C-alpha positions in Angstrom: 191.4 -56.9 -48.8 190.3 -59.8 -46.8 190.6 -63.3 -47.8 187.5 -65.9 -47.8 187.9 -69.0 -45.9 187.3 -72.4 -47.0 188.3 -75.6 -45.2 191.0 -77.6 -46.3 190.3 -81.0 -48.1 192.1 -84.0 -46.8 193.3 -86.4 -49.5 193.5 -84.4 -52.5 193.4 -86.0 -55.9 196.1 -85.3 -58.3 194.1 -82.5 -59.9 194.2 -80.0 -56.5 194.1 -76.7 -56.9 195.2 -73.3 -54.9 192.3 -70.8 -54.2 192.3 -67.5 -52.6 189.7 -64.8 -52.9 190.2 -61.0 -52.5 187.6 -58.3 -51.7 188.3 -54.8 -52.6 185.4 -52.4 -52.3 182.5 -54.3 -54.0 184.8 -56.5 -56.4 185.7 -60.2 -55.4 188.4 -61.6 -57.2 188.8 -65.2 -56.9 192.4 -66.8 -57.8 192.8 -70.5 -58.7 196.1 -71.9 -59.8 196.8 -75.6 -60.1 199.0 -77.0 -57.2 202.0 -77.7 -59.2 202.5 -74.1 -60.4 202.7 -72.3 -57.1 206.1 -70.5 -56.6 206.7 -70.4 -59.9 207.7 -67.5 -62.3 206.7 -67.5 -65.5 208.5 -65.2 -68.4 208.4 -64.5 -71.8 209.7 -61.3 -73.2 208.8 -58.4 -71.1 205.8 -60.2 -69.8 206.2 -62.2 -66.5 203.9 -63.7 -64.1 204.9 -64.5 -60.5 202.2 -67.5 -59.2 203.4 -66.6 -55.5 202.1 -68.1 -52.3 200.7 -65.1 -50.9 198.7 -64.2 -53.9 197.1 -67.6 -55.0 198.3 -69.9 -52.5 195.4 -69.3 -49.8 193.8 -72.8 -49.4 194.0 -76.3 -51.2 190.6 -77.5 -53.0 189.8 -80.5 -55.0 188.2 -80.2 -58.6 184.6 -80.2 -56.9 185.2 -76.9 -54.9 186.8 -75.6 -58.0 184.0 -76.3 -60.0 181.5 -74.5 -57.5 183.9 -71.3 -57.8 184.0 -71.2 -61.2 180.4 -71.3 -61.4 179.6 -68.9 -58.8 182.2 -66.2 -58.8 182.0 -63.0 -61.3 185.8 -62.2 -61.6 188.1 -65.3 -61.9 192.0 -64.9 -62.3 193.1 -68.6 -63.7 196.7 -70.1 -64.0 197.3 -73.5 -64.7 196.4 -75.9 -67.6 194.0 -77.9 -65.5 192.1 -75.1 -64.1 192.1 -73.4 -67.4 191.0 -76.7 -69.1 188.4 -76.9 -66.4 187.0 -73.5 -67.0 186.8 -74.0 -71.1 184.9 -77.6 -70.1 182.1 -75.5 -68.3 181.8 -73.0 -71.4 183.4 -70.1 -69.0 186.5 -69.2 -71.2 187.2 -69.7 -75.0 190.1 -71.6 -76.2 190.7 -68.3 -78.5 191.4 -66.2 -75.7 193.7 -68.4 -73.5 197.3 -66.9 -73.0 200.2 -69.4 -72.1 203.7 -68.9 -71.4 206.3 -71.6 -71.2 203.4 -74.2 -71.6 201.3 -72.8 -68.8 197.8 -71.4 -69.7 196.1 -68.3 -68.0 193.0 -66.5 -68.6 191.2 -63.8 -66.8 187.2 -64.1 -66.7 184.8 -61.5 -66.1 181.3 -62.4 -66.0 178.5 -59.6 -66.3 175.5 -60.2 -64.7 172.4 -57.8 -64.4 
């Protein structure tokens, strides 16, 4: 697996995100989470999500870079209210399919392109 490299942005706005891209064979998975959820483990019943630095951490990005990644990536793994709201505003996700644990939203998006 390889990690995509981007330049780290200075002076991040309050809506900053962490990004990591994982390429495995022909699939490129883009993980983006709100900065404030890095390091948290969310659990409800038997379901648990660990938002680890290793998996989501990667590179800190601003909202403009997040929008670019959301628009150009085919497989997205999003965790956090801000990044999920951004995906909804860009019509990439429907509010009907958003899940949440402990009031933190998450969604997986697969774009099928011909």
